[in-house]
N, C-alpha and C positions, 0 to 999 in steps of 0.2 A: 366173488371176487377171487383172482388168479393169487397165490403166496407161493413165492421161490426164495430159495435158498442156493445161496452162494459163498465162498471166502473172501472171494474180492470184488468190489461192485464199482467199475468206473463207467464216469459220464462223463460221454464226449468221445465220438470216433475221426476225431482231425489226427492231427501229428502227434499231439500227447497222449491220446489217450490208447490209439494204434501202438504207439512204442511202447507205452506202459506194459501192454496186454503181451507185445512181441518179447518183452524181460524176463517177466513174468515165468514163462516159457525156455527161455535161453539162460536162465541163472537157477533153471532148476528146481523154483521155490516150491513143486507140487501142491500149488493154492488152486482150485476150483477160480472160474472168473466169471464175470459177464459185462457186456459196454451195456451202454442207453444211448441211441441217439435219436434224438429229437428229429432229423432230417430222414430221408430214405434210400441215401449212399455213404461213404465215407470222403475222409478229405476236411472236412469241418469248412474254414475260411473257402478253400479251394473249392467245395460244391458250392458254396453262399456263392461266390460274388463271379458274376459271368460280363463284367464291364467291356469293351474292348482292349486287347491290350493285357490283360491283367496277368501280372508276372510278381516275382519272386523280387522283395527289395534288400535280399541275402544271397552271397556268391554259394551254388548248391554246393558244392563241398564242403559248407558247414551245414547249409540250411538242410542237407540230406541224414537220413541215421550216419549214429557211428557205426554200426553193426551191420549194415546194407549199403553198400557202395550206391550213391549215384552216377549213372556211367553215361558220359556224354563229354564233350568240351564246353557248354554254355556255359558261361557268369551267370548268366540269370536264367529261369526258365519259365515257363509261360504257367497259366493257372491249369490249364488240360493235362497238362505233363507232369505237372504237383501232385495232382489229383490220383493218376494214376499209378505214380510211384507210392502214393501212400499205400492205394487197393493192391497192388504187385506184393508190395511186401506185407499184408496182413493177409493173402490167398498165400504166400509161401509160407507163411510159419501158424497158417490153419485158425487163424482169430476170426474170419466170418463167420463161422459157425457159433462163435461165442455175443453174436455183436446182435441188439433186438431193435429194429429203426423203426421210427416215428412214436418214438416216444419220451414222455419232459417227465423230468424230475419235478416233482412239485414239494417235497419237504424228506428232508432226511432226518432223521433223528437214535441218538444214540442214548444207549443205558447202560450206565457202568456195572450196576448190578450182575448183568449178561454177559458183557463184554460185545453187543451187537447192536446194528446200525439197521433201524428199518424204513428202508425209503419207498415212499408213494409216487409211484408213473402212474401217467394215464397215457392208454395207448390213442394215441387222437386218430386214428382213423374208425377206431370202435367206441372211444368214449369211455371204454371199461378202466376201470381203475387195476393197477398191479400192484402189490405190495411183495417186496424185494428184501430180505433180511440178508446180511449181509456179515462177516466182523471186522473187515477195515473198507474203506469208501476212498476212493480216488477224485479227485473233482479237474477235473480235464480238456475245462470248455474255455479256456481262454479266460479273456476278461472282459469282453464287448457281447454287445445285445444285440444278438442275430437277427431280432424281430424288427426293429426302428436305428438306425443310422442317425446321428446327432442336425437336425437342421434347425438354422438358427429361426426365428420367425423375422422373416424378412418384410419391411413396411411394404404394403403394395403387390405382394403376391399373388392376389386375385383378381388383381386388375390385370395381369401378366396377361394375354392374348396365345402364347405357343406353349410350349410344355416343359415342363418345370422336375428334371429324375434324379436322385440319388442312386451311385454309383453303390450302396448296397445290395438296390430291387433296380436290377437295368430289367428295364423289357424286352423279350425275346423280337420283336415286332418293329423297337423305335427305329423308323426312317431316318436318319439324317443324311442321305446321299444331297450334296449340294445346297445345304440348310448353312445357314449361321451359325453357331455354338459359342454360348459363353462357358467354358469352367472355373466355379467360382470355387479357389483354393489352390495351393502351392504344394500340397506333399505328395507323397509318392504314388497316390490314386491320378492325380490333375495331370505331374508331370509325364503318367503312363499315358493316360486318356488323349493328351494333344499329340504324338505323332502317331498315334493308334489311329483316329480319327481323321489325319487331316487332309487323305489324301480324299477321298468322297468328302467332304465337306466343301461347301462355298470357303467357306473364313471359319477361324477358329481363335479362340481369345482366351489366353488365362489370364482373370481378373483373382488376384490377391492382393489381399493386404498389407503384406510383408514380404519378405524375400527368402528364399530357404535356401541350406550351402548343397549346392549338387557337385556331385562325381564323375565323371566320362569313364568306363572301362572301356575295354573291350565286350565285344560282344563272344567274342570264343578266347578261352584260357589257353595264350599262345606255350607254356609248359605242359598243359595237357594233351594238344594238339602234340606235343613233342615226345611225350610219352607215348602218346596211341603210336607217333609213327615207328619211335625205339621197339614198340609192341612187350611194354611193359604190361604184368598182368593185372589185369583191374582193381582189383582188391588193396595192389600194392600201390600205384598208382596215387586211387582215391586216398588213403592212407598219407605217402606223402603229400597230395596235395591241402588235404584238409589241415595235418599242422601246420603247413606252409601260411594257408589263409588266417588259421589262427591266431597266428603270431602278427601276422600284418595286419587285422584287424584291432588286434591288443597294442599294438607299435602305434596305430593311426589315433587310440583314443587314448591314450596317455600322452601324445603328440598333443595334441590339442586341449589337454586340462593342467600340460606343466608351461608349452609355449604357445599359447594361444593363437599371438598377436602373429608367428610363425605357420601353425598351421591354416589361419584365414589367410594369410598373403598366398601359399603353395595354392590351397581350393579357390581362388580369386584369380591368379595368372593362368589355371590350366582351363578355367572358364574365358578366358578372355583370347586365348590363344582359339576355342571354336567359334566364339562370334565376333570376332575379332573389332573394328570401329562401328556396326551396323547398327549393334543394339545397345543400349546406354544400360552399363552395367550397376546402374543403383537396382538395375530388376532383378541381381541374384547377390545382392552385397546384404545380410542380414544385420540386424540391430543388435545381437547378440554372438555368445563365442561361438565353434566350430565343436559341435556334438552339445551343447545344450536341448539342442532340438536333434532329433533323428535325421544324420543322413542321407541325402536320397540321391540313388546310384540312375546314371541313364547309359547304358549299352552302347557302345557305338554314337555317344554323343547323339543320337537320335531326335531329343528334342533340340537343340542346339541347330540340328538341320534343316528341319521344317520351320525351325525362328526364321534363318536363312532365307528361306525359298521368297518367304513372304506367306505362304498358306498361313499363318500360324501367328499368334502376336502375345504380348506379355505387358500387360496393363496393372500398374502398383498406384491402389486408391482405395477408399470406403468405396461401400457403398450406403446413397441417399435412401435410395427405395427404388424400387422393382413397379417401372412401368408399363402404359400397355404393348409396348415393342422391345421394352428390353430393362435396361438397368440405367440409372441415373447414378452418379458417382457425384461426390461431393465436389469434387473440383468440375461440377459443369457438365462436364462427356458426360453424351449418354453413348452405351454400349447396344445397336440393333441386335436383338437374337431370335432366332426359329427356335431354339430351342436352349433351356439355362441347366447347364450339369452342378446339382452343390454338390461338389466331392469337399465336405466342409466335417467328414470325421465321426467318429465313432461313440454311441453310450456306451458307459463300463459298468457292470455287473459282474458279480461270485456267485461260482454254481450254475451258471445259468440260466440263473435266477431261482432257483430252489432256497427254501428255508434250508438252514441249519439249527437243529435245537440237541442240548447235550442235556441231560436230567431234567429234562421237560422247561428249561430256558433258552431261547431264543440266543441264538448266537450274533454277537454286533461285529462281522468282520472286522468295521472302522475300530473298537474297539480290543484289537485282536494285534499279533506281532507275531512273523515266520520264526521259527527256528530252522536255521543253516536256510531259510528261505524258502521251504517246502513245508511243514509240519506249524500247525496254528497251534497257538500256544490256548490252552484248555480245553483241546477239541480230541480226544482221545481217537488214537491208530484211524486215522485221517490223511493222507497226504493232499497239499494245492499246488498244479505245477503252473508255475508260472516263469515265461521263459524271460531272455537274458534283451533289456532296453539298447544296451550299447554294442550288439553283436548280435550272429543269430537264436532264433530265439528256440531251434532245435538242440543246440551245447546244453543248454538249460534241462531243456528236458530229459534229454538221454541222463545227465547228472541223476536227477531227481528218480526216474525211474528206478538206476539202479541200484541206490543209495534205500530205495523202499524194499528191492528185491535184498537187500543186506540188513536190512529188520527184520524183514520178514523169517529170514533162512536162520537169524539169531534167534530168535523167537522159538519159531521151532526148534532147534535146537536145543534150549534151556526150557523147555516146557512153558513158555510164558504164553498168555494170550491179549496182553493189552501191553500198547507203549503211549506213553503222555509226557507232554513237557511244560511248562508254567514259567512263565516272566513274571518278575516282580515289578512294582511300580514306577522302580528308577531304570526297568531296561526298555521302554520309551521314549521313542521321538517323539516331534509333534507332525513331522511333515510322513506322505504315506510310503510303501516301499519303492514305491516308485518317482516319488518328489525328487529324491538329490539327484537325480540321473538326468532325467529332460525337464523340459519348462512346456513341453507342449499341452494344445489346451485340452486335448482327450481325459490327459494322468492328471487336469486342474479339477475337469470335471468328475473325474471317479474319486476324488478323494472321499467323499463321502460314503464310497463300500471296502475301497482300498486298505488291508491292514496297515496300522504304524510300521514306519522304520523304526530300527532295534537303536540304542545308544552304542551298541559293543558286543564283541562276538561271543555268543553265535546266534544274536538275536539279529546284527547288522546287514543287513543285503549290499555285500558287494561289488556284485556284476563285474565277477574277475574269474575266469574260467579257472586258470592257471589254479586260482586259487581254491575256488571252488571245489577243481580235481581233488584237492587233499584233503577238503573238508569232507565231502561227501563221500568219498571212496576209500579213504588210507586212514583218517584220523578212529580213535575207539570209538565206537558205539556209543557208548557206556560211559557220560564225557560228565557227569554230575550233575547234570540238564535232563538230559532224556533218560526215562525211569519205564521200568520192564514191569511189570505184575503180571500174578497167576491169580485168573477166575475162579473158586472151585466149580464143581458139577452142582452142589447143592444152590450154588448161589444162580447157575442160569437156571436153574428150575422156578 
């Protein structure tokens, strides 16, 4: 059995893991590190998903790293180019040599007497178990299960004679040329698949139980184009565009919260201008307020264009059962299909499914609360990265990584070896850290594993970039909750 030591063990080589590794280097922490990655490539989500048209659902000026510009004028980017951006960033900062691919984290145990984490890792190519010890642990795996997407138990699914496909595991050889396709779902995946597949299929239908708010944006950012024409240096253009888009995102969210009827009216009006009188607006009018669930974005209104062309349509109804030929709806209508795509969402898990243990006691993440949205109560020397639910994931991931480096450097300068935070019983709220923000199905399903929301600062997750930038980047580290400790050499022995 192989045993290795590093100062920082990072689980996951997606946006969060690569970003954290780069920050450890940029902030001159002097800490050795390794990244454990189950897949054979970097990129995480952007290496896993291969379905047609996969793209970001946040603008690339905020979805890119704050420390390395995204070069280009596209508002949204396709999955292949996002993965390449992550890979290029890792190469530029010399991170690749620290990544260990094909490894799955099974268990991570912390011993407060020695101040060390012990990670049990399986090399899935050989079956060998490796032991990794480290002073610090970073969970950078996101919050969903890579092995299995969420698939409801559809009655009659075994009767369907066609093919059922989940976007999380898209078959490379799937032939949908000239076929009838039904996409079940109304989220970002569904609205991406419809225009991406429309030209090749005979017909494609988006079957939704309830509508989603959709915003059409230009495919290319006019301001980015103007700055490129004016030959504004890439780094400056990126900084300007990023600041502008952060402000616009925040303003949009705040408007939806303070004036939901006004926000709803504006969103529905821009859709009406796109679809005209041909398509019933009931398919675009949710029963909830804007940003009660995440807003979906379509570049150049591509979804609306294929709906107008007749190659695609939307049906809002509930599934009674699958049939031999397709799907029978509760209204009595039957949708014929050769292929059914179940874009029905994700299963949620924490730390890539690895078990966390502190001093021999398993950690129940549902019974934990997060300090400033990054440190787990009662779990020393560990950070978890959860991006924003109402803005770009990377904005929060960047702040979390920078904060972690602040902690490490302060501990180094003060001769400390352990940080920890502990919450009191009255610091816990009933909902999860994501429950106050959105009502999407995957968030409700994840309630059993997600940490609780806090009642007050510093435990309350606010999903506000401007406030987090101060809290994580400028506020005093030792605020009476965060504690630094020294573990003696004798204790380590």
